[in-house]
Every structure is written in structure tokens, then in C-alpha cells.
C-alpha positions, 0 to 999 in steps of 0.5 A, a space after each residue: 540227664 533230665 528230670 520228670 519227676 522227683 517225690 518225696 520218700 521218707 525221713 528218719 535219723 536211722 540208717 538201718 531204716 532207709 528205703 531198700 538199698 536197690 538203687 544208685 544213691 547221691 547223696 549231698 551234704 555241706 555246713 550249715 547254710 551253704 544252700 543244700 536246699 535251694 540247690 537240690 530244689 534247683 536241680 530237680 526244678 522244683 522250688 519246694 522239694 528240699 525245705 529251705 530256711 535262713 535258719 541254719 541247720 534245718 535239716 535234722 535227718 536222712 531225706 529221701 527223694 526219689 528221682 525219675 524212680 531210677 535213683 534216690 537223692 538223699 539230702 543229708 543234716 549240715 555238719 557245721 552246727 553239730 554238738 559232739 561230745 568233747 571226747 570226739 574230734 569228729 563234729 558231724 552226727 553219728 547218724 550222718 557217719 553211719 550213713 555214709 559208711 554203712 550205705 552200700 548204694 551209695 554211688 557219691 557224696 556231694 560236699 557242698 563248700 561255699 566258694 566265698 569263704 577261704 578253705 574252712 578247717 570243719 570241710 578240710 577235715 570232713 573232706 579228709 575223713 572221707 578219704 580214709 575211709 575211701 568213700 567216693 564223693 565229690 565237691 560242689 562250690 556252691 553261690 557262685 553266682 555273689 562272686 565274680 569271675 576272677 574272684 571266684 577262679 582265685 578262691 578255687 585255685 586257693 581251696 585246690 592248692 589247700 587239698 593238694 597239700 593233702 591229697 595226691 589227686 583232687 577230688 572231682 570239682 563242680 561249681 553251682 549256683 542255685 539263684 541262675 542255675 549254673 552247674 545244673 547239667 554238669 552235676 546231673 550229667 555227673 550222676 549219669 554217667 556214674 550210674 
């Protein structure tokens, strides 16, 4: 798939105010500082489309972008720094839950994982929650340029083995680097095949 144009449409924290669900929607989510905005910018070929920041948790709203006038790319807030009541075991904001469960046009939720780290409890909890709710999702391992080939393979194997303790079948797994463009074609092909 070629991205001919990508433009910002709107930001909000209320699913009912999202654009009409008349286009396929692909959303990106992950812990804060996972490189989500950089990945979105790399994919669309626009350096400043999604706002990047050295301060984790910069994205606080549901951000919709229109791609090729055909589909929506959605930038969701990170869930690692979400403050929740002690009663709640969920470590992500209520409106993320609303969006993920209620958005009818959501074709796939891309969960971003920093490939440099061992499996993190918060990511595993979120992935398992998506499975329980039957939300279609895929995993994108980010920052692959930061690791050598052997270490990357080792970390991915560890992640797969950890997931297979809970899952009978692995979700789609993609590997990316916003620095060198790795994974761009694979992610865009995945989206194209899903539409």
C-alpha cells in the first residue's frame, strides 16, 4: 500500500464524538514511551503528523487521522502511566476501554511493545484482556534497530513463549523501527489485506 496523503482530523476523549464509523479503522496503543508517534510518522512519511515527545504519556486523547481518504489511523493514549483507583485492576483509562469495546469500525488494534525489554506485566494483562473481549489485535515490536539480530530473535522468542502459556495461538507479530523504516511495508500490507 502506498500512502498518498495523511491528515489530522480530530482529537477527543469521548467515543461518541469520534468521526462517523464509515471507514475501516486501525488504532495504535502501547505503554508510554514505546515509540508510537514515531512509528506513525514513519509509516505515513510525515515527520510531524503525530506529536512526539521525550516526556512519556504525551498523547492524552483519541487522535484520528485520515489516510488516503480510505481509512482512519487512530493514535490512542499510552496505558503505562494511567492513574486509576485502587479498586480497578485495569491500568488504562476508561475512554480507551470505551473506544476499544464500542468502536464498530475498529478493524485492528496494534499493540506496540518495546522489543528491548522482557515481557512486561502491564502489556501481558492488556493483551489477555483484549483476548477475553475478542478484540482483533496484532503486536508490533518497536525499536528493533536498538538490538542486534541475535538479541532481537531471543527477545521475540521469549515473548512468544510467555504468550503461549496463556494463548493457544499467537496473534500476528510484526517488527518495526521508526529509525530505519523496518516493518513499514509489512504493517501497511497487513492493513491493506485487512480492509
